[in-house]
N, C-alpha and C positions, 0 to 999 in steps of 0.2 A: 380031915380037912387039911389042905395044903396051906403053907404059909402065905402064898399068893392070894388064895381065896379068903383067908382071914383079913388080909390087908384090904382087899376089895370090899368085903362086907363092912369094914370100918368106914371106907370111903362113901358107901351108900348112905350112911347117916348124914353126910354133908349134902346129900341130894334130897333132904327132907324125907328120908326113908324110902324113896322110890328107887327102882333099879335102873333109872335112866335120868339124864339131865333134862328135866322138864322145863317148860316155859315159866311156870309158876316159881320154880326154884331160882331160875336165872333172874327174874324180875325182882324177887325179894332180895337176892344177893346184890343186885345192881342198884336198886332204888330204896332198899331198906324197909320195904313194906309191900303189901298186896297191891297190885296194879291191874286194872281192867281195861279191855279194849272197847272203844266206841267205833262202830262200823259206819263209815261215811260213804256218800254217793256224790261224786263230782260231776255227774251228768254227762259223762263221756261215752263214747262208743268203742268200737274195736275194729281193726282192719279186717277181721274175720267176719264182720257183720255189715260194714258199710260199703262193701263191694270192692275194696282194695285187694283183698285176698279171697274173699268169699262173702256170702250173705246169710249163711245159716249158722255161723259160729262153730266152735269146736263141737264134736259130735255129742259130748256129754253135757253141754252147757245149756242151762235153762234160759228162758227169755230175760230173766233177771241178771244174766251175765255173771254168775257166781256171787251176786250181791243180794240174794234173796232176803238176807237178814239186815241189810244196810238201811240207813235212815232214808227219809224222803228227799229225793233230789230237788224238789221244789223249794225246800228250805235253804236258807243260807248255811254255810259251813258252821258258823257259830251257833245258829239255832239247832242244827242237827246235833252238835256236841251237847248243847244244853238240854235238849229233849231226852237224849240217852242218859246223860248224867242224872237227870231227875228220876228216871226209872230205876237205874242201878243203885243210886245212893239211898233210895227209899227202902231198899231191902237190906243194905249193909253199909257200914261206914267206910267210905273210900275217899282218898285224897288225890290220887294220881291216876291218869288214864293214858292210853296210847290211842292216838288218832289213826285209824286204819282206813285208808281209801281202798275199798274192796271191789265195788261193782265194775265190771268190764275191764278196760285197759286204762289205767290211771295216769299214764304219761302220754296218752294219745290226744293231744290238744296243743294249741299254740303255747309257747313257753310263757307268754305274758299272762295267760289265763291260769296256767299251773302255778306261777308265782303268786297270784292273787289267792287262790284257794289253799295252797299249801302253807303260805305265810299266815293266813287267817287261822289255820289250825294250830300251827306250831307255836304261835305267840299266846295262845289261850293259857291262862295261868295254871289250869289243872292238867294240861297236856304235858307228859314227861318225854314222849318220843313220837315220831311220825313214821308210820309204816305204809308203804305204797305198793299195791299189787299191780303188776304190769307184765309186759312181754319183753323178751330181750331184743326184739327187732323194733322196739319203740323207745329207744334210749339214744336219741341224737346227742351231739356234743353240747348243744345249748341246754338240753334237759339235764345232762350229767353235770354241767357247770352249776345249774340252779340247785341240784340236790347236794352238791359239794358245799355250796354256800350255806344252805339251810342246815347242813350237818354241823356247822360251826355254832349254831344257835342251840339246837337240841339234837339228840341222836336221830339219824334217819336210816331206816331199814328199807331195803328194796326186795320185794317178794316176787320171784320169777316163776312163772308157770312152765316148768319143764315137762313134768308128768313121766317121761321115760327118755332113755338115751337111744332107744332102738328106732331107726328110721322107718322101718315097715309099720310099726305101731303108730309112729308120729303121723304118717300119711293117712292111716285109717282114721285117726281121731281128728284129722284136718288141723293139725297144729299150725302149719303154715310157715315154719322156718326150720332150717337144718341145725344139727347139733353145733356146728362151727359158730353159728350166730350166738348161741348160748355161751359158748366158751369165751368169745370175744367180749360179750357184755359183762361177764364175771370179771374178766381182766380189767376192763375199764372202771367198773365199780370199785374194785379193790385198789386201783391206782389212785382213786379219789377218797380212799379210806371209808367207803360206805359199806355197811353190813349187808350181807346177802343171805336171804332165806329162800329155799327152793321148794316148790310144790311138786310132789310126786303122787301118782295114783297107783295103788296096788290092786291088781286084778283086771287090768286092761285085757280085752279079748286077744287071745293068741300068745300071751306072755306066760312063760313058765316061772317057777320059783327061782331058777338060776338066772333067767332074764332080769327079774326084779333085783336080785342080789347084785348083778352086774351094774345096775344103776346106782345102788348104794356104794359099791366099791369105787365107781367112777367119781361120785360126788365127794367121797373121802379125800380125793386128791385135788379138789378144787378150792380148798380152804374156805368152805362156806361156814357161816356162823349159825345157821339154823336150817331145819328141814320140817316139812309137813308130810306125814305119811297118811295119805287120804285113801280110805276105803272106796273102791269103785261102787258108787250107788247110781241107780237108774232113776231118772226123774221123768215123770209123765210129760209127753209133748216133745221130747228130744229125739233126735235121730237115733241115738243109742237105744232109746226105749223101743223103737220100731224093730231094731235088730234083736233085742232081747225077746220081745213078744213073738218074733218069727223063729225063735229057738236057735239063733246063730251062736249064742254063747250062754254060759251060766255064771251066776255070781257066787261068791264064797259063802259057805255056811260059817256060822260063828266060830266053831272050833278050828276050822281050816284057817280062818283069818287070824285068830290068836296065835297059832303056830307060825304063820308067815310073819306077823309083826315081830315076834320074838326073834326070828331069824334075822330080820332087818336090823333090829336094835343091836343084836350081838355083833353085827358086821358094820356098825357105824362107829366112827371115832367118838370117844366119850366127851370130847370138847364140843361137839355139835349139839346145839340146843334142839330138843324135840318140841316143836311148836304145836303139833297135832298128831294124834295117833289113830283117829278114826274120823267119821263124819257121816252126815245123813241127808242134809237138805231139809226144806220145809215138809212137814208131815203130810200136807195136802197134796204134795207133788211126788213124794217118795213112792216108787213102784217096787223097788227091790234093792237090797234085801231088807225086809221089814224089821229084822232084829237090830238093824243099825240105829233105829230110833231110840234104843235104850242104852245111851252112851255111858251113863254112870255104871250100869251093870257090866258093860263090856270092859271098862277100865278096871273095875274091881276084880273081875276075873283075870285080866291080864296081869295085874300086880300079884295076885295069889299064885298064878301059874309060874311066874318068873321066880317067885320066892321058893316054890316047890322044887324048881329045877336048879336053884342056886345059880342063877344067871343074871347078867347085867349088860348094859350098853358097852359094846367093844370087846366082849369076852372072847369072841372067835378071832380077834385080831391080835390077841396076846399082849394088849396094851396094859400098862399100869395106870391106874386112874389118879 
């Protein structure tokens, strides 16, 4: 074993034994204890659904707008938080939570409304940070100013749905904006000292392993604070499902996906927090791959395989951790 490998193995201990900088590790380091997310629904739509850009949403998106696990939008923000805290705290002792606005595009509303719901969430005594899922083309100057203001109260994270850097794929999935729009949004968020988390999808039709790694390398240079590596899963009722059932593409087998995730982790800077490493969607909607529903098993296999390979996040970049 080389001296560099010995040093890296020692560093892994500071990641709670995982070979990558996990969200759980970051939260414990930052807040001093275990922190859980409560997923909220602000009752917003999306320019890809209300007719501004389209009416059918992104090709992979369910009717729930990626918020299938979010709370009931009919409840107030406070009631949504309290209802989820009640469920989570009944299973384990938890003191701190992240308020995650997940469903649809969570800055796609008048800024007065955003101020109301975001403030209601961030001032809750058990909320430690605010995380907002949105699109880079829905971050006007008034919204950015609001987020900058709220960031003085508690940490504000902005989660951007990029999925891929490749324009051909972006057109296929009906993303609705060009890469330059994402670049500008990241610059504006950084200028206001807001943390950026980027959503990517691994396995989009037509993309090769090298295409996916190109996205990882691109994001390395954007000074992002976190990333979600989302397995492409096919949900019933989506346009993606119609293409899948028509045989236009196939999804990853578990072994293929594990190899790809390891490739991605090896090519990501070790400073980037890994917020997600797989995903599945609601069991009643999941069409493929069905193995994605066994997330704990997938994660255990990933950790075991990375240990066998003596590998870690950033290894292929030659970075010291």
